[in-house]
Short mmCIF file of the C-alpha atoms (twelve columns), coordinates in Angstrom:
data_MODEL
# 
_entry.id   MODEL 
# 
loop_
_atom_site.group_PDB 
_atom_site.id 
_atom_site.type_symbol 
_atom_site.label_atom_id 
_atom_site.label_alt_id 
_atom_site.label_comp_id 
_atom_site.label_asym_id 
_atom_site.label_seq_id 
_atom_site.Cartn_x 
_atom_site.Cartn_y 
_atom_site.Cartn_z 
_atom_site.pdbx_PDB_model_num 
ATOM 1   C CA . MET A 1   -0.425  -0.001  -33.691 1 
ATOM 2   C CA . PRO A 2   3.331   -0.446  -33.137 1 
ATOM 3   C CA . ASP A 3   4.935   -3.581  -34.509 1 
ATOM 4   C CA . GLU A 4   6.972   -4.080  -31.340 1 
ATOM 5   C CA . LEU A 5   6.006   -4.154  -27.693 1 
ATOM 6   C CA . SER A 6   7.934   -2.315  -25.041 1 
ATOM 7   C CA . ARG A 7   10.528  -4.419  -23.249 1 
ATOM 8   C CA . ARG A 8   8.351   -4.392  -20.100 1 
ATOM 9   C CA . LEU A 9   5.252   -5.704  -21.923 1 
ATOM 10  C CA . ALA A 10  7.329   -8.327  -23.722 1 
ATOM 11  C CA . GLU A 11  8.604   -9.545  -20.320 1 
ATOM 12  C CA . VAL A 12  5.025   -9.686  -19.019 1 
ATOM 13  C CA . ILE A 13  3.850   -11.746 -21.975 1 
ATOM 14  C CA . ASP A 14  6.843   -14.061 -21.707 1 
ATOM 15  C CA . ALA A 15  6.052   -14.632 -18.004 1 
ATOM 16  C CA . LEU A 16  2.443   -15.680 -18.623 1 
ATOM 17  C CA . PRO A 17  1.804   -19.434 -18.724 1 
ATOM 18  C CA . LEU A 18  0.495   -19.338 -22.288 1 
ATOM 19  C CA . ARG A 19  -0.253  -22.460 -24.287 1 
ATOM 20  C CA . PRO A 20  -2.356  -23.221 -27.380 1 
ATOM 21  C CA . GLY A 21  -6.082  -22.877 -26.759 1 
ATOM 22  C CA . ILE A 22  -5.813  -20.850 -23.539 1 
ATOM 23  C CA . ARG A 23  -8.253  -17.949 -23.186 1 
ATOM 24  C CA . VAL A 24  -6.639  -14.765 -21.839 1 
ATOM 25  C CA . LEU A 25  -8.474  -11.762 -20.407 1 
ATOM 26  C CA . GLU A 26  -6.597  -8.457  -20.263 1 
ATOM 27  C CA . ILE A 27  -7.942  -6.367  -17.364 1 
ATOM 28  C CA . GLY A 28  -8.240  -2.622  -17.796 1 
ATOM 29  C CA . CYS A 29  -9.373  -2.344  -21.391 1 
ATOM 30  C CA . GLY A 30  -12.992 -1.280  -21.856 1 
ATOM 31  C CA . PRO A 31  -16.245 -2.104  -19.989 1 
ATOM 32  C CA . GLY A 32  -15.803 -5.880  -19.968 1 
ATOM 33  C CA . ALA A 33  -18.650 -6.910  -22.272 1 
ATOM 34  C CA . ALA A 34  -16.559 -9.681  -23.846 1 
ATOM 35  C CA . ALA A 35  -15.438 -10.900 -20.424 1 
ATOM 36  C CA . ARG A 36  -19.033 -11.560 -19.401 1 
ATOM 37  C CA . ALA A 37  -19.638 -13.714 -22.482 1 
ATOM 38  C CA . VAL A 38  -17.054 -16.505 -21.895 1 
ATOM 39  C CA . PRO A 39  -15.081 -17.801 -18.803 1 
ATOM 40  C CA . PHE A 40  -11.333 -17.264 -19.267 1 
ATOM 41  C CA . ASP A 41  -8.385  -19.421 -18.124 1 
ATOM 42  C CA . ILE A 42  -6.119  -16.585 -17.004 1 
ATOM 43  C CA . ALA A 43  -6.330  -12.829 -16.676 1 
ATOM 44  C CA . PHE A 44  -3.614  -10.226 -16.453 1 
ATOM 45  C CA . ALA A 45  -3.600  -6.600  -15.396 1 
ATOM 46  C CA . ILE A 46  -0.898  -4.014  -15.906 1 
ATOM 47  C CA . ARG A 47  -1.091  -0.765  -13.910 1 
ATOM 48  C CA . VAL A 48  -4.699  -1.195  -12.764 1 
ATOM 49  C CA . GLY A 49  -5.360  0.988   -9.716  1 
ATOM 50  C CA . ALA A 50  -8.061  -1.299  -8.298  1 
ATOM 51  C CA . LEU A 51  -5.458  -4.057  -7.956  1 
ATOM 52  C CA . ASP A 52  -2.484  -2.157  -6.545  1 
ATOM 53  C CA . GLY A 53  -3.294  -2.631  -2.841  1 
ATOM 54  C CA . ARG A 54  -4.146  0.977   -2.014  1 
ATOM 55  C CA . HIS A 55  -7.896  0.384   -1.856  1 
ATOM 56  C CA . PRO A 56  -8.617  -2.966  -0.130  1 
ATOM 57  C CA . GLU A 57  -12.408 -2.930  -0.535  1 
ATOM 58  C CA . LEU A 58  -12.189 -1.969  -4.203  1 
ATOM 59  C CA . GLU A 59  -9.557  -4.669  -4.701  1 
ATOM 60  C CA . ARG A 60  -11.788 -7.279  -3.021  1 
ATOM 61  C CA . GLN A 61  -14.661 -6.318  -5.317  1 
ATOM 62  C CA . ALA A 62  -12.382 -6.465  -8.360  1 
ATOM 63  C CA . HIS A 63  -11.158 -9.938  -7.328  1 
ATOM 64  C CA . GLU A 64  -14.767 -11.141 -7.056  1 
ATOM 65  C CA . ARG A 65  -15.629 -9.824  -10.515 1 
ATOM 66  C CA . ILE A 66  -12.454 -11.236 -12.065 1 
ATOM 67  C CA . ALA A 67  -13.043 -14.613 -10.381 1 
ATOM 68  C CA . SER A 68  -16.537 -14.723 -11.884 1 
ATOM 69  C CA . ALA A 69  -15.023 -14.259 -15.376 1 
ATOM 70  C CA . LEU A 70  -12.474 -17.066 -14.894 1 
ATOM 71  C CA . VAL A 71  -12.957 -20.807 -15.040 1 
ATOM 72  C CA . PRO A 72  -12.595 -22.630 -11.692 1 
ATOM 73  C CA . GLY A 73  -8.926  -22.513 -10.718 1 
ATOM 74  C CA . GLY A 74  -8.294  -19.593 -13.079 1 
ATOM 75  C CA . LYS A 75  -5.471  -17.251 -12.166 1 
ATOM 76  C CA . LEU A 76  -4.852  -13.556 -12.182 1 
ATOM 77  C CA . PHE A 77  -1.434  -12.054 -12.919 1 
ATOM 78  C CA . ILE A 78  -0.668  -8.448  -11.982 1 
ATOM 79  C CA . ASP A 79  2.368   -6.206  -12.348 1 
ATOM 80  C CA . ALA A 80  3.271   -6.070  -8.658  1 
ATOM 81  C CA . GLY A 81  6.288   -8.350  -8.915  1 
ATOM 82  C CA . TYR A 82  9.012   -8.991  -11.438 1 
ATOM 83  C CA . PRO A 83  7.758   -9.321  -13.959 1 
ATOM 84  C CA . LEU A 84  4.381   -10.451 -12.525 1 
ATOM 85  C CA . ARG A 85  2.726   -11.601 -9.340  1 
ATOM 86  C CA . GLU A 86  0.279   -14.495 -9.591  1 
ATOM 87  C CA . VAL A 87  -3.022  -14.150 -7.729  1 
ATOM 88  C CA . SER A 88  -4.955  -17.417 -7.689  1 
ATOM 89  C CA . LEU A 89  -8.552  -16.480 -6.922  1 
ATOM 90  C CA . GLN A 90  -10.639 -18.711 -4.666  1 
ATOM 91  C CA . ALA A 91  -14.415 -18.650 -4.228  1 
ATOM 92  C CA . GLY A 92  -15.557 -15.202 -3.125  1 
ATOM 93  C CA . GLY A 93  -12.515 -13.500 -4.655  1 
ATOM 94  C CA . THR A 94  -10.134 -14.342 -1.806  1 
ATOM 95  C CA . PRO A 95  -6.607  -14.154 -3.254  1 
ATOM 96  C CA . THR A 96  -3.630  -16.376 -2.644  1 
ATOM 97  C CA . ARG A 97  -0.412  -14.867 -3.969  1 
ATOM 98  C CA . SER A 98  2.957   -15.903 -5.293  1 
ATOM 99  C CA . ASN A 99  5.611   -14.102 -7.310  1 
ATOM 100 C CA . LEU A 100 6.673   -15.153 -10.780 1 
# 
């Protein structure tokens, strides 16, 4: 594993609202077994096709599944802004969006 992150990934990490004790779920890495075990505070996704807006029904389903893995009020951050766009998921996976 490289010791340094790319500049882009470093910017993404710097943009996340991280604090001690926060539980972070990275979307797009494996089948999600760990995600089903514990609710997370925030999630982030980098270059995940189901969240890029090209497939609305798939994106709605992904939002529902992500929302079920997050604590109430949990937020999703995706790489559709600079450096990230925040997607705050409501009940049923309905997104509200803002840019970071």
